[in-house]
DRENDOMI-750184 format. One record per residue (C-alpha): residue in three letters; chain; x, y, z. Coordinates in Angstrom, 3 decimals. Layout:
  rest  kette        c1        c2        c3
   Ala      A         X         Y         Z
...
//
This chain:
  rest  kette        c1        c2        c3
   Met      A    53.762   144.911    21.282
   Lys      A    55.468   141.858    19.797
   Lys      A    53.539   139.591    22.170
   Ile      A    50.193   141.076    21.103
   Phe      A    51.119   140.753    17.426
   Phe      A    52.244   137.142    17.905
   Ala      A    49.093   136.230    19.882
   Thr      A    46.861   137.804    17.216
   Leu      A    48.725   135.990    14.449
   Met      A    48.382   132.637    16.248
   Leu      A    44.655   133.230    16.788
   Leu      A    44.129   134.004    13.090
   Leu      A    46.090   130.921    12.016
   Ser      A    44.078   128.676    14.309
   Val      A    40.777   130.091    12.994
   Val      A    41.871   129.516     9.381
   Ser      A    42.996   125.945    10.086
   Phe      A    39.606   125.071    11.598
   Ala      A    37.610   126.788     8.842
   Gln      A    37.277   123.576     6.862
   Gln      A    34.462   121.414     8.187
   Pro      A    35.493   117.906     9.294
   Ala      A    33.242   116.404     6.613
   Asp      A    34.990   118.393     3.874
   Lys      A    38.338   116.737     4.563
   Ile      A    37.379   114.103     1.989
   Ile      A    37.453   116.737    -0.772
   Gly      A    40.441   116.396    -3.092
   Asn      A    42.143   113.979    -5.459
   Trp      A    42.643   110.346    -4.503
   Gln      A    44.510   107.411    -6.053
   Ser      A    43.926   103.734    -5.280
   Ile      A    46.744   101.904    -3.548
   Asp      A    45.389    98.377    -3.907
   Gly      A    43.245    96.360    -6.271
   Glu      A    43.898    95.095    -9.759
   Val      A    42.411    98.211   -11.416
   Gln      A    44.187   101.453   -10.473
   Leu      A    41.931   104.513   -10.118
   Lys      A    42.104   108.272    -9.585
   Phe      A    39.103   110.268    -8.381
   Glu      A    38.328   113.875    -7.627
   Ile      A    35.968   114.074    -4.640
   Phe      A    33.851   117.238    -4.473
   Lys      A    30.866   118.576    -2.544
   Gln      A    27.552   119.560    -4.053
   Asp      A    24.329   120.387    -2.193
   Gly      A    25.702   119.027     1.090
   Lys      A    26.684   115.624    -0.353
   Tyr      A    29.928   114.243    -1.734
   Phe      A    30.546   113.013    -5.273
   Gly      A    33.473   111.524    -7.156
   Lys      A    34.556   112.144   -10.721
   Leu      A    36.660   109.465   -12.402
   Leu      A    39.876   111.135   -13.549
   Trp      A    41.733   108.015   -14.660
   Ala      A    41.562   104.221   -14.505
   Ser      A    44.119   101.680   -15.642
   Asn      A    41.438    99.911   -17.699
   Met      A    39.681   102.937   -19.202
   Phe      A    41.565   103.142   -22.513
   Glu      A    41.307   101.240   -25.747
   Ala      A    44.238    99.141   -27.027
   Asp      A    45.966   102.292   -28.375
   Gly      A    46.365   103.498   -24.773
   Lys      A    44.988   106.948   -25.628
   Thr      A    41.334   106.653   -26.593
   Pro      A    39.008   106.416   -23.560
   Lys      A    36.589   103.506   -23.703
   Lys      A    32.890   104.221   -23.999
   Asp      A    30.447   103.434   -21.204
   Phe      A    29.027   100.534   -23.264
   Asn      A    27.832    98.493   -20.239
   Asn      A    25.648   101.307   -18.897
   Pro      A    22.064   100.076   -18.430
   Asn      A    20.878   103.477   -19.704
   Lys      A    21.233   103.091   -23.480
   Ser      A    21.486   106.868   -23.991
   Leu      A    24.712   106.936   -21.888
   Gln      A    26.478   104.025   -23.593
   Ser      A    28.227   106.280   -26.115
   Arg      A    29.752   108.616   -23.490
   Ser      A    33.398   108.412   -22.512
   Arg      A    34.255   106.746   -19.209
   Lys      A    36.767   109.493   -18.501
   Gly      A    35.313   112.245   -16.339
   Ile      A    32.060   110.534   -15.416
   Val      A    30.683   111.192   -11.949
   Asn      A    30.356   107.653   -10.690
   Ile      A    30.423   108.230    -6.926
   Thr      A    27.210   109.918    -5.837
   Asn      A    25.313   111.059    -2.751
   Leu      A    27.752   110.242     0.061
   Lys      A    26.513   111.850     3.280
   Tyr      A    28.697   112.634     6.278
   Asp      A    27.555   111.558     9.728
   Asp      A    29.616   111.103    12.870
   Gly      A    32.989   110.603    11.203
   Glu      A    31.826   108.369     8.345
   Tyr      A    30.371   108.780     4.892
   Ser      A    27.425   106.570     3.989
   Gly      A    24.424   106.189     1.725
   Gly      A    26.430   106.695    -1.443
   Lys      A    26.385   104.867    -4.741
   Leu      A    29.278   103.714    -6.912
   Tyr      A    28.671   103.088   -10.591
   Asn      A    31.223   100.705   -12.123
   Pro      A    31.511   101.281   -15.888
   Ser      A    33.393    97.980   -16.319
   Asp      A    30.303    95.920   -15.514
   Gly      A    27.472    98.492   -15.614
   Asp      A    26.466    97.737   -12.010
   Thr      A    25.778   100.260    -9.253
   Tyr      A    26.918    99.400    -5.743
   Ser      A    26.095   100.856    -2.338
   Leu      A    29.053   102.802    -0.978
   Asn      A    30.406   103.856     2.400
   Ala      A    33.686   105.640     3.052
   Lys      A    35.910   106.515     5.972
   Leu      A    38.945   108.733     6.293
   Lys      A    41.576   106.725     8.143
   Ser      A    43.883   109.760     8.231
   Ala      A    44.189   113.067     6.383
   Asn      A    45.807   111.194     3.480
   Glu      A    44.171   107.744     3.564
   Leu      A    40.610   106.978     2.517
   His      A    38.799   103.633     2.483
   Phe      A    35.785   102.976     0.239
   Arg      A    33.526    99.980     0.856
   Gly      A    31.352    98.984    -2.087
   Tyr      A    28.707    96.293    -1.772
   Leu      A    25.484    94.790    -3.056
   Gly      A    22.948    94.038    -0.328
   Ile      A    24.934    94.033     2.911
   Ser      A    28.289    95.658     3.607
   Leu      A    29.695    92.429     5.034
   Leu      A    29.715    90.949     1.522
   Gly      A    31.442    93.919    -0.070
   Lys      A    34.945    94.971    -1.001
   Thr      A    37.124    97.692     0.532
   Met      A    39.488    99.763    -1.600
   Lys      A    42.201   101.968    -0.129
   Phe      A    43.152   105.367    -1.544
   Lys      A    45.880   107.909    -0.856
   Arg      A    45.565   111.650    -1.312
   Ile      A    47.412   113.051    -4.307
   Asn      A    48.072   116.535    -5.609
   Gln      A    47.030   117.135    -9.181
//
């Protein structure tokens, strides 16, 4: 009886551990581990694509260190008065064969939108590659998974 119980328990645990789709492993909170501007994002899924909400950036506050800067460089004038904190600035990443591609990254510091690809290097390490034109001329940023 113990063997049957143990075998059933192991089967249930293995089913639960594989319930998350491989593509969904990107979902969670991430913090940059390189670059001059430190960032924290929440990656989430919506309509089969992946998006990122800016939780925090080392350059997102006014001189008082508390008041979030406005999105004053946004090319859309109606969005220039919104706070940078909490904006969804990673959009439309699609998962295909172990990589995420076709996304866009809006940078509120300069108001530009970059093409974006991403790859999970491990369960707790994520690399983003932002670029204009061709990926070869872009920049890679490394992130680690955090609990928040």
